VEXMAR-918716 format. One record per residue (C-alpha): x, y, z; residue number from 1. Coordinates in Angstrom, 3 decimals, decimal comma, always signed. Layout:
N
+----------+----------+----------+-----+
!       xx !       yy !       zz !  nr !
+----------+----------+----------+-----+
!        X !        Y !        Z ! NUM !
...
+----------+----------+----------+-----+
This chain:
92
+----------+----------+----------+-----+
!       xx !       yy !       zz !  nr !
+----------+----------+----------+-----+
!  -11,477 !  -37,386 !  -15,877 !   1 !
!   -9,808 !  -34,817 !  -18,135 !   2 !
!  -12,810 !  -32,507 !  -17,770 !   3 !
!  -12,640 !  -32,696 !  -13,951 !   4 !
!   -8,929 !  -31,777 !  -14,034 !   5 !
!   -9,686 !  -28,813 !  -16,294 !   6 !
!  -12,504 !  -27,616 !  -13,995 !   7 !
!  -10,227 !  -27,910 !  -10,964 !   8 !
!   -7,493 !  -25,960 !  -12,759 !   9 !
!   -9,934 !  -23,192 !  -13,697 !  10 !
!  -11,230 !  -22,980 !  -10,116 !  11 !
!   -7,698 !  -22,761 !   -8,737 !  12 !
!   -6,831 !  -20,052 !  -11,253 !  13 !
!   -9,907 !  -18,008 !  -10,272 !  14 !
!   -9,050 !  -18,366 !   -6,573 !  15 !
!   -5,442 !  -17,309 !   -7,180 !  16 !
!   -6,538 !  -14,270 !   -9,177 !  17 !
!   -9,001 !  -13,276 !   -6,452 !  18 !
!   -6,288 !  -13,604 !   -3,804 !  19 !
!   -3,908 !  -11,534 !   -5,913 !  20 !
!   -6,486 !   -8,741 !   -6,206 !  21 !
!   -7,162 !   -8,794 !   -2,472 !  22 !
!   -3,421 !   -8,669 !   -1,807 !  23 !
!   -2,999 !   -5,645 !   -4,093 !  24 !
!   -5,782 !   -3,695 !   -2,399 !  25 !
!   -4,870 !   -4,632 !   +1,163 !  26 !
!   -1,168 !   -3,801 !   +0,800 !  27 !
!   -1,826 !   -0,398 !   -0,734 !  28 !
!   -0,444 !   +2,350 !   +1,537 !  29 !
!   -3,298 !   +4,148 !   +3,256 !  30 !
!   -1,813 !   +7,618 !   +2,833 !  31 !
!   -0,646 !   +7,229 !   -0,769 !  32 !
!   -3,370 !   +9,551 !   -2,116 !  33 !
!   -3,400 !  +11,988 !   +0,782 !  34 !
!   -1,391 !  +15,114 !   -0,035 !  35 !
!   +0,886 !  +16,463 !   +2,676 !  36 !
!   -0,289 !  +19,817 !   +4,001 !  37 !
!   +2,670 !  +22,179 !   +4,217 !  38 !
!   +3,672 !  +25,562 !   +5,522 !  39 !
!   +6,556 !  +27,753 !   +4,440 !  40 !
!   +9,444 !  +28,103 !   +6,857 !  41 !
!  +12,160 !  +30,712 !   +6,403 !  42 !
!  +15,466 !  +29,343 !   +7,681 !  43 !
!  +17,116 !  +31,472 !  +10,379 !  44 !
!  +20,842 !  +31,562 !  +11,142 !  45 !
!  +21,903 !  +28,512 !  +13,129 !  46 !
!  +18,866 !  +26,386 !  +12,274 !  47 !
!  +19,249 !  +22,804 !  +11,127 !  48 !
!  +16,930 !  +20,449 !   +9,285 !  49 !
!  +16,821 !  +18,299 !  +12,398 !  50 !
!  +15,704 !  +21,246 !  +14,537 !  51 !
!  +13,088 !  +22,365 !  +12,016 !  52 !
!  +11,788 !  +18,808 !  +11,691 !  53 !
!  +11,619 !  +18,404 !  +15,471 !  54 !
!   +9,735 !  +21,692 !  +15,935 !  55 !
!   +7,218 !  +21,020 !  +13,187 !  56 !
!   +6,571 !  +17,297 !  +13,540 !  57 !
!   +3,549 !  +16,151 !  +15,468 !  58 !
!   +4,014 !  +13,875 !  +18,473 !  59 !
!   +5,187 !  +10,360 !  +17,798 !  60 !
!   +6,898 !  +11,146 !  +14,481 !  61 !
!  +10,560 !  +10,181 !  +14,352 !  62 !
!  +12,609 !  +13,311 !  +13,494 !  63 !
!  +14,581 !  +11,234 !  +10,952 !  64 !
!  +11,343 !  +10,594 !   +9,061 !  65 !
!  +10,385 !  +14,277 !   +9,288 !  66 !
!  +13,821 !  +15,294 !   +7,928 !  67 !
!  +13,348 !  +12,877 !   +5,003 !  68 !
!   +9,921 !  +14,359 !   +4,233 !  69 !
!  +11,318 !  +17,909 !   +4,284 !  70 !
!  +14,162 !  +16,852 !   +1,998 !  71 !
!  +11,688 !  +15,231 !   -0,412 !  72 !
!   +9,318 !  +18,208 !   -0,388 !  73 !
!  +12,168 !  +20,608 !   -1,174 !  74 !
!  +14,235 !  +18,345 !   -3,464 !  75 !
!  +17,242 !  +18,638 !   -1,156 !  76 !
!  +20,177 !  +16,333 !   -1,915 !  77 !
!  +21,765 !  +16,906 !   +1,465 !  78 !
!  +20,959 !  +18,274 !   +4,894 !  79 !
!  +22,628 !  +21,607 !   +4,157 !  80 !
!  +20,326 !  +24,621 !   +4,438 !  81 !
!  +21,066 !  +28,363 !   +4,435 !  82 !
!  +19,644 !  +31,377 !   +6,299 !  83 !
!  +16,871 !  +32,999 !   +4,274 !  84 !
!  +16,069 !  +29,793 !   +2,417 !  85 !
!  +12,333 !  +29,081 !   +2,223 !  86 !
!  +11,421 !  +25,461 !   +2,940 !  87 !
!   +8,137 !  +23,645 !   +2,631 !  88 !
!   +7,567 !  +21,881 !   +5,935 !  89 !
!   +4,752 !  +19,449 !   +6,801 !  90 !
!   +2,063 !  +21,158 !   +8,829 !  91 !
!   +1,886 !  +19,676 !  +12,325 !  92 !
+----------+----------+----------+-----+
């Protein structure tokens, strides 16, 4: 009886480990290893991050997400940009 309990415990452990591995691979973001292709954009007077993001984002992308990507690419702490500043912008 003790041996059967041990075998059942080992089988359950193997199943749980297999499920954990499947979960890790399935939940991995698909684009985690894909680098973002960028272009350089020189900020003109009157431009905003929102406007730049809207112009350069491909269809279906929320401008808020595009602004966040531009901020991350350029290590911007805020949405403030200046004329003449060169920004890396995702290529659309």
